[in-house]
NUSE-947366 format. One record per residue (C-alpha): residue number from 1; residue in three letters; x, y, z. Coordinates in Angstrom, 2 decimals. Layout:
BEGIN
<pos=NUM&code=ala&u=X&v=Y&w=Z>
...
END
This chain:
BEGIN
<pos=1&code=met&u=0.40&v=-2.63&w=0.77>
<pos=2&code=thr&u=3.99&v=-3.72&w=1.30>
<pos=3&code=asn&u=6.33&v=-1.59&w=3.36>
<pos=4&code=ile&u=9.71&v=-0.60&w=1.97>
<pos=5&code=ala&u=12.76&v=-2.04&w=3.67>
<pos=6&code=val&u=14.20&v=0.67&w=5.88>
<pos=7&code=his&u=17.42&v=0.17&w=7.79>
<pos=8&code=arg&u=18.76&v=3.25&w=9.57>
<pos=9&code=gln&u=21.76&v=2.95&w=11.82>
<pos=10&code=pro&u=20.77&v=3.38&w=15.49>
<pos=11&code=gly&u=21.36&v=6.92&w=16.71>
<pos=12&code=pro&u=22.52&v=8.04&w=20.16>
<pos=13&code=ala&u=20.38&v=7.72&w=23.27>
<pos=14&code=ala&u=18.85&v=10.86&w=24.74>
<pos=15&code=ser&u=17.36&v=11.73&w=28.10>
<pos=16&code=pro&u=14.17&v=13.74&w=28.65>
<pos=17&code=lys&u=16.38&v=16.69&w=29.65>
<pos=18&code=glu&u=18.38&v=16.53&w=26.42>
<pos=19&code=ile&u=15.18&v=16.58&w=24.36>
<pos=20&code=ala&u=13.82&v=19.35&w=26.59>
<pos=21&code=asp&u=16.98&v=21.44&w=26.19>
<pos=22&code=arg&u=16.63&v=21.25&w=22.41>
<pos=23&code=leu&u=13.00&v=22.35&w=22.68>
<pos=24&code=leu&u=13.94&v=25.25&w=24.95>
<pos=25&code=ala&u=16.72&v=26.49&w=22.68>
<pos=26&code=gly&u=14.24&v=28.36&w=20.53>
<pos=27&code=pro&u=11.09&v=27.99&w=18.42>
<pos=28&code=leu&u=11.36&v=24.95&w=16.16>
<pos=29&code=lys&u=9.48&v=23.71&w=13.12>
<pos=30&code=ile&u=8.27&v=20.26&w=14.12>
<pos=31&code=ala&u=6.28&v=17.49&w=12.49>
<pos=32&code=ile&u=4.80&v=15.00&w=14.96>
<pos=33&code=thr&u=3.79&v=11.50&w=13.90>
<pos=34&code=thr&u=2.97&v=8.10&w=15.32>
<pos=35&code=his&u=2.55&v=4.57&w=14.01>
<pos=36&code=arg&u=0.09&v=3.18&w=11.48>
<pos=37&code=asn&u=-3.20&v=1.78&w=12.81>
<pos=38&code=pro&u=-2.87&v=3.98&w=15.89>
<pos=39&code=asp&u=-4.14&v=2.95&w=19.30>
<pos=40&code=gly&u=-5.09&v=5.16&w=22.24>
<pos=41&code=asp&u=-1.52&v=5.72&w=23.35>
<pos=42&code=ala&u=-0.39&v=6.68&w=19.85>
<pos=43&code=ile&u=-3.20&v=9.20&w=19.31>
<pos=44&code=gly&u=-3.12&v=10.44&w=22.90>
<pos=45&code=ser&u=0.64&v=10.99&w=22.90>
<pos=46&code=met&u=0.56&v=12.78&w=19.55>
<pos=47&code=leu&u=-2.27&v=15.12&w=20.52>
<pos=48&code=gly&u=-0.90&v=15.83&w=23.98>
<pos=49&code=met&u=2.59&v=16.64&w=22.69>
<pos=50&code=tyr&u=1.21&v=18.70&w=19.80>
<pos=51&code=arg&u=-0.84&v=20.91&w=22.10>
<pos=52&code=ala&u=2.00&v=21.31&w=24.59>
<pos=53&code=leu&u=4.49&v=22.35&w=21.90>
<pos=54&code=ile&u=2.00&v=24.74&w=20.32>
<pos=55&code=asp&u=1.50&v=26.35&w=23.74>
<pos=56&code=ala&u=5.29&v=26.60&w=24.08>
<pos=57&code=gly&u=5.54&v=28.63&w=20.86>
<pos=58&code=his&u=6.73&v=26.02&w=18.37>
<pos=59&code=asp&u=5.47&v=25.67&w=14.79>
<pos=60&code=val&u=3.97&v=22.18&w=14.85>
<pos=61&code=val&u=2.04&v=20.06&w=12.34>
<pos=62&code=met&u=0.71&v=16.54&w=12.94>
<pos=63&code=his&u=1.39&v=14.02&w=10.16>
<pos=64&code=his&u=0.35&v=10.40&w=9.91>
<pos=65&code=pro&u=0.78&v=7.51&w=7.45>
<pos=66&code=asp&u=-2.89&v=6.45&w=7.38>
<pos=67&code=pro&u=-5.46&v=8.03&w=5.03>
<pos=68&code=ser&u=-7.81&v=8.45&w=8.01>
<pos=69&code=pro&u=-5.37&v=9.08&w=10.87>
<pos=70&code=val&u=-7.73&v=9.27&w=13.86>
<pos=71&code=pro&u=-9.89&v=6.17&w=14.49>
<pos=72&code=asp&u=-13.53&v=6.81&w=15.34>
<pos=73&code=asp&u=-12.98&v=5.58&w=18.92>
<pos=74&code=phe&u=-10.62&v=8.50&w=19.57>
<pos=75&code=ala&u=-12.18&v=11.22&w=17.42>
<pos=76&code=phe&u=-13.74&v=12.75&w=20.55>
<pos=77&code=leu&u=-10.26&v=13.87&w=21.60>
<pos=78&code=leu&u=-9.88&v=16.29&w=18.69>
<pos=79&code=ile&u=-10.46&v=19.96&w=19.34>
<pos=80&code=asp&u=-12.19&v=22.09&w=16.71>
<pos=81&code=gly&u=-9.65&v=23.19&w=14.13>
<pos=82&code=glu&u=-7.13&v=20.41&w=14.79>
<pos=83&code=his&u=-6.07&v=18.49&w=11.71>
<pos=84&code=val&u=-3.76&v=15.56&w=11.09>
<pos=85&code=val&u=-2.14&v=15.56&w=7.65>
<pos=86&code=ser&u=-2.02&v=12.20&w=5.89>
<pos=87&code=gly&u=1.48&v=11.49&w=4.58>
<pos=88&code=pro&u=5.00&v=12.72&w=5.33>
<pos=89&code=pro&u=6.05&v=16.36&w=5.74>
<pos=90&code=asn&u=6.93&v=18.56&w=2.78>
<pos=91&code=ala&u=10.70&v=18.84&w=2.43>
<pos=92&code=glu&u=10.41&v=22.57&w=1.67>
<pos=93&code=glu&u=9.16&v=23.18&w=5.21>
<pos=94&code=lys&u=12.44&v=21.91&w=6.72>
<pos=95&code=arg&u=10.83&v=20.41&w=9.82>
<pos=96&code=leu&u=12.30&v=17.95&w=12.28>
<pos=97&code=leu&u=10.25&v=14.80&w=12.82>
<pos=98&code=leu&u=9.21&v=13.75&w=16.33>
<pos=99&code=ala&u=8.06&v=10.12&w=16.14>
<pos=100&code=leu&u=6.03&v=8.98&w=19.15>
<pos=101&code=asp&u=5.18&v=5.38&w=20.11>
<pos=102&code=cys&u=6.89&v=3.99&w=16.97>
<pos=103&code=ala&u=8.83&v=0.83&w=17.79>
<pos=104&code=ser&u=10.43&v=0.73&w=14.35>
<pos=105&code=glu&u=10.92&v=2.98&w=11.34>
<pos=106&code=gly&u=8.85&v=0.60&w=9.23>
<pos=107&code=arg&u=5.71&v=1.59&w=11.13>
<pos=108&code=ile&u=5.83&v=5.19&w=9.92>
<pos=109&code=trp&u=5.78&v=5.97&w=6.18>
<pos=110&code=thr&u=4.93&v=3.16&w=3.79>
<pos=111&code=his&u=7.10&v=4.24&w=0.87>
<pos=112&code=his&u=9.69&v=6.49&w=2.51>
<pos=113&code=pro&u=12.33&v=6.26&w=5.25>
<pos=114&code=pro&u=11.58&v=8.25&w=8.43>
<pos=115&code=asp&u=14.04&v=11.01&w=7.50>
<pos=116&code=his&u=12.29&v=11.69&w=4.18>
<pos=117&code=gly&u=11.67&v=15.42&w=3.84>
<pos=118&code=val&u=12.83&v=16.34&w=7.35>
<pos=119&code=thr&u=16.02&v=17.77&w=8.82>
<pos=120&code=glu&u=16.27&v=15.39&w=11.79>
<pos=121&code=val&u=14.38&v=12.53&w=13.46>
<pos=122&code=trp&u=13.64&v=12.37&w=17.19>
<pos=123&code=asn&u=12.35&v=9.01&w=18.41>
<pos=124&code=ala&u=10.47&v=8.94&w=21.74>
<pos=125&code=asp&u=8.93&v=5.63&w=22.78>
<pos=126&code=his&u=8.52&v=2.99&w=25.47>
<pos=127&code=his&u=8.67&v=-0.27&w=23.49>
<pos=128&code=his&u=11.50&v=-2.48&w=24.72>
<pos=129&code=asp&u=12.33&v=-3.61&w=21.18>
<pos=130&code=asn&u=12.54&v=-0.13&w=19.65>
<pos=131&code=thr&u=15.11&v=-0.11&w=16.81>
<pos=132&code=arg&u=16.57&v=3.29&w=17.84>
<pos=133&code=phe&u=16.06&v=4.67&w=14.32>
<pos=134&code=gly&u=16.19&v=8.33&w=15.32>
<pos=135&code=asp&u=18.99&v=10.85&w=15.28>
<pos=136&code=leu&u=18.04&v=11.16&w=18.95>
<pos=137&code=asn&u=16.39&v=8.25&w=20.80>
<pos=138&code=leu&u=14.53&v=8.60&w=24.08>
<pos=139&code=ile&u=13.43&v=5.05&w=24.85>
<pos=140&code=glu&u=11.98&v=4.25&w=28.30>
<pos=141&code=pro&u=11.06&v=0.53&w=28.37>
<pos=142&code=glu&u=10.04&v=0.81&w=32.01>
<pos=143&code=ala&u=7.41&v=3.45&w=31.21>
<pos=144&code=ser&u=3.79&v=2.32&w=31.04>
<pos=145&code=ser&u=3.12&v=4.18&w=27.81>
<pos=146&code=ser&u=4.46&v=6.75&w=25.41>
<pos=147&code=ala&u=2.09&v=9.20&w=27.09>
<pos=148&code=glu&u=4.23&v=8.74&w=30.20>
<pos=149&code=val&u=7.38&v=9.46&w=28.14>
<pos=150&code=val&u=5.78&v=12.64&w=26.78>
<pos=151&code=val&u=5.08&v=13.84&w=30.32>
<pos=152&code=his&u=8.72&v=13.24&w=31.26>
<pos=153&code=ile&u=9.83&v=15.46&w=28.35>
<pos=154&code=leu&u=7.35&v=18.19&w=29.26>
<pos=155&code=asp&u=8.36&v=18.02&w=32.94>
<pos=156&code=ala&u=12.02&v=18.40&w=31.99>
<pos=157&code=ala&u=11.18&v=21.38&w=29.78>
<pos=158&code=gly&u=9.08&v=23.04&w=32.47>
<pos=159&code=ile&u=6.01&v=22.94&w=30.22>
<pos=160&code=leu&u=2.96&v=22.71&w=32.45>
<pos=161&code=leu&u=0.09&v=20.41&w=31.57>
<pos=162&code=thr&u=-3.33&v=21.94&w=30.98>
<pos=163&code=his&u=-6.67&v=20.16&w=30.77>
<pos=164&code=asp&u=-6.48&v=20.03&w=26.97>
<pos=165&code=ile&u=-2.99&v=18.51&w=27.07>
<pos=166&code=ala&u=-3.79&v=16.11&w=29.91>
<pos=167&code=arg&u=-6.98&v=14.66&w=28.41>
<pos=168&code=pro&u=-5.40&v=12.77&w=25.48>
<pos=169&code=leu&u=-2.42&v=11.80&w=27.63>
<pos=170&code=tyr&u=-4.81&v=10.23&w=30.15>
<pos=171&code=val&u=-6.33&v=8.21&w=27.30>
<pos=172&code=gly&u=-2.82&v=7.02&w=26.40>
<pos=173&code=leu&u=-2.20&v=5.91&w=29.97>
<pos=174&code=leu&u=-5.60&v=4.26&w=30.34>
<pos=175&code=thr&u=-5.50&v=2.27&w=27.12>
<pos=176&code=asp&u=-1.88&v=1.11&w=27.22>
<pos=177&code=thr&u=-2.17&v=-0.10&w=30.81>
<pos=178&code=gly&u=-5.43&v=-1.95&w=30.10>
<pos=179&code=arg&u=-7.39&v=0.38&w=32.40>
<pos=180&code=phe&u=-4.48&v=0.28&w=34.86>
<pos=181&code=cys&u=-4.65&v=-3.53&w=35.07>
<pos=182&code=tyr&u=-1.60&v=-4.65&w=33.04>
<pos=183&code=ala&u=1.78&v=-5.49&w=34.55>
<pos=184&code=asn&u=3.26&v=-2.28&w=33.07>
<pos=185&code=thr&u=1.13&v=-0.20&w=35.46>
<pos=186&code=gly&u=3.42&v=1.43&w=38.02>
<pos=187&code=thr&u=3.37&v=4.26&w=40.51>
<pos=188&code=glu&u=4.43&v=6.75&w=37.83>
<pos=189&code=ala&u=1.40&v=5.90&w=35.69>
<pos=190&code=his&u=-0.87&v=6.51&w=38.67>
<pos=191&code=arg&u=0.98&v=9.75&w=39.53>
<pos=192&code=ile&u=0.41&v=11.11&w=36.05>
<pos=193&code=ala&u=-3.20&v=9.90&w=36.01>
<pos=194&code=ala&u=-3.78&v=11.72&w=39.30>
<pos=195&code=leu&u=-2.23&v=14.86&w=37.82>
<pos=196&code=cys&u=-4.53&v=14.63&w=34.81>
<pos=197&code=ile&u=-7.57&v=14.24&w=37.06>
<pos=198&code=ser&u=-6.47&v=17.23&w=39.13>
<pos=199&code=leu&u=-6.52&v=19.26&w=35.91>
<pos=200&code=gly&u=-10.15&v=18.38&w=35.26>
<pos=201&code=val&u=-9.96&v=15.19&w=33.23>
<pos=202&code=asp&u=-13.11&v=13.17&w=33.99>
<pos=203&code=pro&u=-12.31&v=9.42&w=34.33>
<pos=204&code=gln&u=-15.98&v=8.44&w=34.09>
<pos=205&code=asp&u=-16.47&v=10.42&w=30.88>
<pos=206&code=ile&u=-13.34&v=8.93&w=29.28>
<pos=207&code=ala&u=-14.24&v=5.38&w=30.32>
<pos=208&code=gln&u=-17.77&v=5.75&w=29.02>
<pos=209&code=arg&u=-16.58&v=7.05&w=25.65>
<pos=210&code=leu&u=-13.99&v=4.30&w=25.26>
<pos=211&code=tyr&u=-15.67&v=1.26&w=26.80>
<pos=212&code=glu&u=-19.40&v=1.82&w=27.21>
<pos=213&code=glu&u=-20.42&v=2.91&w=23.72>
<pos=214&code=gln&u=-19.69&v=-0.34&w=21.90>
<pos=215&code=pro&u=-21.11&v=-0.59&w=18.36>
<pos=216&code=ala&u=-23.43&v=-3.54&w=17.90>
<pos=217&code=ala&u=-21.34&v=-4.84&w=14.97>
<pos=218&code=arg&u=-18.33&v=-5.21&w=17.26>
<pos=219&code=leu&u=-20.29&v=-7.41&w=19.66>
<pos=220&code=arg&u=-21.59&v=-9.53&w=16.78>
<pos=221&code=leu&u=-18.00&v=-10.03&w=15.61>
<pos=222&code=leu&u=-16.99&v=-11.06&w=19.12>
<pos=223&code=gly&u=-19.65&v=-13.76&w=18.96>
<pos=224&code=lys&u=-18.33&v=-14.96&w=15.60>
<pos=225&code=ala&u=-14.76&v=-15.00&w=16.90>
<pos=226&code=val&u=-15.79&v=-17.08&w=19.93>
<pos=227&code=asp&u=-17.81&v=-19.49&w=17.77>
<pos=228&code=gly&u=-14.85&v=-20.14&w=15.49>
<pos=229&code=val&u=-12.08&v=-20.13&w=18.07>
<pos=230&code=gln&u=-9.30&v=-22.74&w=17.96>
<pos=231&code=ile&u=-7.73&v=-23.97&w=21.18>
<pos=232&code=phe&u=-4.12&v=-25.14&w=21.54>
<pos=233&code=cys&u=-1.59&v=-26.09&w=24.23>
<pos=234&code=asp&u=-4.16&v=-27.67&w=26.56>
<pos=235&code=gly&u=-6.29&v=-24.54&w=26.63>
<pos=236&code=arg&u=-3.47&v=-22.08&w=27.24>
<pos=237&code=val&u=-3.67&v=-20.64&w=23.72>
<pos=238&code=met&u=-6.81&v=-19.44&w=21.91>
<pos=239&code=leu&u=-6.69&v=-18.21&w=18.30>
<pos=240&code=ala&u=-9.50&v=-16.94&w=16.10>
<pos=241&code=ser&u=-9.88&v=-15.42&w=12.64>
<pos=242&code=leu&u=-12.36&v=-13.07&w=11.02>
<pos=243&code=gly&u=-12.72&v=-12.28&w=7.32>
<pos=244&code=pro&u=-14.84&v=-10.31&w=4.86>
<pos=245&code=glu&u=-17.82&v=-12.67&w=5.15>
<pos=246&code=asp&u=-17.86&v=-12.19&w=8.92>
<pos=247&code=phe&u=-17.62&v=-8.41&w=8.58>
<pos=248&code=his&u=-20.46&v=-8.37&w=6.04>
<pos=249&code=ala&u=-22.69&v=-10.51&w=8.25>
<pos=250&code=ala&u=-21.93&v=-8.41&w=11.34>
<pos=251&code=gly&u=-22.45&v=-5.11&w=9.55>
<pos=252&code=gly&u=-18.97&v=-3.75&w=10.31>
<pos=253&code=asp&u=-15.29&v=-4.58&w=10.62>
<pos=254&code=asp&u=-14.51&v=-3.02&w=14.02>
<pos=255&code=thr&u=-12.64&v=-5.68&w=16.05>
<pos=256&code=glu&u=-11.40&v=-3.43&w=18.85>
<pos=257&code=gly&u=-11.20&v=-5.30&w=22.17>
<pos=258&code=ile&u=-12.02&v=-8.75&w=20.76>
<pos=259&code=val&u=-8.57&v=-10.27&w=21.27>
<pos=260&code=glu&u=-8.53&v=-8.93&w=24.84>
<pos=261&code=ala&u=-11.90&v=-10.57&w=25.47>
<pos=262&code=leu&u=-10.51&v=-13.91&w=24.25>
<pos=263&code=arg&u=-7.46&v=-13.52&w=26.47>
<pos=264&code=ser&u=-9.68&v=-12.90&w=29.50>
<pos=265&code=ile&u=-11.26&v=-16.36&w=29.30>
<pos=266&code=glu&u=-10.32&v=-18.58&w=32.22>
<pos=267&code=gly&u=-7.20&v=-20.64&w=31.59>
<pos=268&code=val&u=-6.14&v=-18.72&w=28.47>
<pos=269&code=glu&u=-2.62&v=-17.29&w=28.71>
<pos=270&code=val&u=-2.22&v=-16.19&w=25.09>
<pos=271&code=ala&u=-4.93&v=-15.11&w=22.65>
<pos=272&code=gly&u=-4.69&v=-14.10&w=19.03>
<pos=273&code=leu&u=-7.03&v=-12.64&w=16.45>
<pos=274&code=ala&u=-6.30&v=-12.69&w=12.73>
<pos=275&code=arg&u=-8.38&v=-10.31&w=10.62>
<pos=276&code=arg&u=-8.51&v=-10.19&w=6.83>
<pos=277&code=leu&u=-10.02&v=-7.20&w=5.07>
<pos=278&code=gly&u=-8.82&v=-7.81&w=1.52>
<pos=279&code=pro&u=-8.51&v=-10.80&w=-0.80>
<pos=280&code=lys&u=-5.29&v=-11.96&w=0.88>
<pos=281&code=gly&u=-3.15&v=-11.27&w=3.91>
<pos=282&code=trp&u=-3.88&v=-11.18&w=7.62>
<pos=283&code=arg&u=-3.39&v=-8.67&w=10.39>
<pos=284&code=met&u=-2.53&v=-10.66&w=13.51>
<pos=285&code=ser&u=-2.97&v=-9.32&w=17.05>
<pos=286&code=leu&u=-1.53&v=-11.26&w=19.98>
<pos=287&code=arg&u=-2.07&v=-10.80&w=23.70>
<pos=288&code=ser&u=-0.29&v=-12.48&w=26.62>
<pos=289&code=ser&u=-1.64&v=-12.33&w=30.15>
<pos=290&code=thr&u=1.73&v=-11.59&w=31.80>
<pos=291&code=gly&u=4.25&v=-11.01&w=29.02>
<pos=292&code=asp&u=5.55&v=-14.56&w=29.47>
<pos=293&code=pro&u=5.25&v=-15.89&w=26.77>
<pos=294&code=asp&u=6.63&v=-12.81&w=25.03>
<pos=295&code=val&u=4.35&v=-12.28&w=22.03>
<pos=296&code=ser&u=6.48&v=-9.41&w=20.72>
<pos=297&code=ala&u=9.21&v=-11.95&w=19.92>
<pos=298&code=ile&u=6.78&v=-13.78&w=17.64>
<pos=299&code=ala&u=5.64&v=-10.52&w=16.04>
<pos=300&code=arg&u=9.22&v=-9.48&w=15.29>
<pos=301&code=glu&u=9.81&v=-12.71&w=13.35>
<pos=302&code=his&u=7.03&v=-11.60&w=10.99>
<pos=303&code=gly&u=8.17&v=-7.99&w=10.65>
<pos=304&code=gly&u=5.92&v=-6.60&w=13.38>
<pos=305&code=gly&u=6.48&v=-5.70&w=17.01>
<pos=306&code=gly&u=4.94&v=-4.39&w=20.19>
<pos=307&code=his&u=5.06&v=-5.21&w=23.86>
<pos=308&code=lys&u=5.79&v=-8.53&w=25.54>
<pos=309&code=ser&u=2.10&v=-8.76&w=26.41>
<pos=310&code=ala&u=0.61&v=-7.09&w=23.31>
<pos=311&code=ala&u=1.96&v=-7.24&w=19.78>
<pos=312&code=gly&u=0.92&v=-7.47&w=16.16>
<pos=313&code=phe&u=2.09&v=-8.10&w=12.63>
<pos=314&code=ser&u=0.90&v=-8.65&w=9.07>
<pos=315&code=ser&u=1.28&v=-11.92&w=7.14>
<pos=316&code=asp&u=0.43&v=-13.38&w=3.74>
<pos=317&code=leu&u=0.58&v=-16.95&w=5.07>
<pos=318&code=asp&u=-2.36&v=-19.30&w=4.84>
<pos=319&code=ile&u=-4.30&v=-19.07&w=8.11>
<pos=320&code=asp&u=-3.59&v=-22.68&w=9.11>
<pos=321&code=asp&u=0.12&v=-22.22&w=8.46>
<pos=322&code=leu&u=0.09&v=-18.91&w=10.34>
<pos=323&code=phe&u=-1.58&v=-20.43&w=13.40>
<pos=324&code=ser&u=0.77&v=-23.43&w=13.24>
<pos=325&code=arg&u=3.84&v=-21.20&w=13.34>
<pos=326&code=ile&u=2.47&v=-19.13&w=16.21>
<pos=327&code=val&u=1.65&v=-22.24&w=18.25>
<pos=328&code=glu&u=5.11&v=-23.69&w=17.51>
<pos=329&code=arg&u=6.81&v=-20.58&w=18.91>
<pos=330&code=leu&u=4.50&v=-20.45&w=21.92>
<pos=331&code=thr&u=5.14&v=-24.12&w=22.65>
<pos=332&code=glu&u=8.87&v=-23.39&w=22.65>
<pos=333&code=gln&u=8.39&v=-20.52&w=25.09>
<pos=334&code=phe&u=6.13&v=-22.58&w=27.36>
<pos=335&code=ala&u=8.82&v=-25.29&w=27.43>
<pos=336&code=gly&u=11.37&v=-22.72&w=28.58>
<pos=337&code=gln&u=9.26&v=-21.45&w=31.48>
<pos=338&code=his&u=10.31&v=-22.38&w=35.02>
END
């Protein structure tokens, strides 16, 4: 499905206090959303903010562009009665839209601009390449995750975290820092993690649910990816692809964690996994060990985005041509390293 071209003029920057002051001015009607194909930070930030704003007396509904908004890996975070509506808000409700963890407007609604059916757009994120598409933009590139940005807003508003708020936010921290191993892990991430644990979040339980209940099909796909891997740049780059035949043979199409496993191989600085679910087109995920090379720069060239060390995009290129272009850009970045 092709996204519409959306080009909103960048809005003004906002601080956590400015967002908090707006929240404290009175009960608001809010729609919260996050990006398509959500990861742990996207889901965790959305759920944590939703629960906090509900507790603070706001009228809040969660909306999402995907038909099935919450991936199975994160379904355990939902509380009975919580529901995420697929699709944009109804204009008659006159809600403002709070977009979390969305680096660009194109990652929200497929056929509508972000301000479709809403009175205002607030954009809160931590991606360094965020397009500032909101009417208010709170962008903290130094933050480990959007979960961290959410906590800064809640702190500024004097909204106290509870266990139910902290649990999804901890998942956001854990997943976007690579279990607190990535270069974006700072003292603030650990401070917030400690706060979450003090509120009863169980690190062992979360880790077991996320990392120790791997479906067998995922491991079979990892084996197929490793068997078919292509190596470039004297072993510094490793790229693999998986398609419908692989998914059929493995008994599933869950590729979560596979590109990270490729990146963890000794000597590999950049890994990529291309996955094809339909008759054409690829979804490319790229990972860099340190953020240098910057894989988000490559993703942006193809209409995607992300972090310097983790990014993705979609492409209709032939797989050989796609890999060739990625390697060409990586070679250029390697040449510029000192």
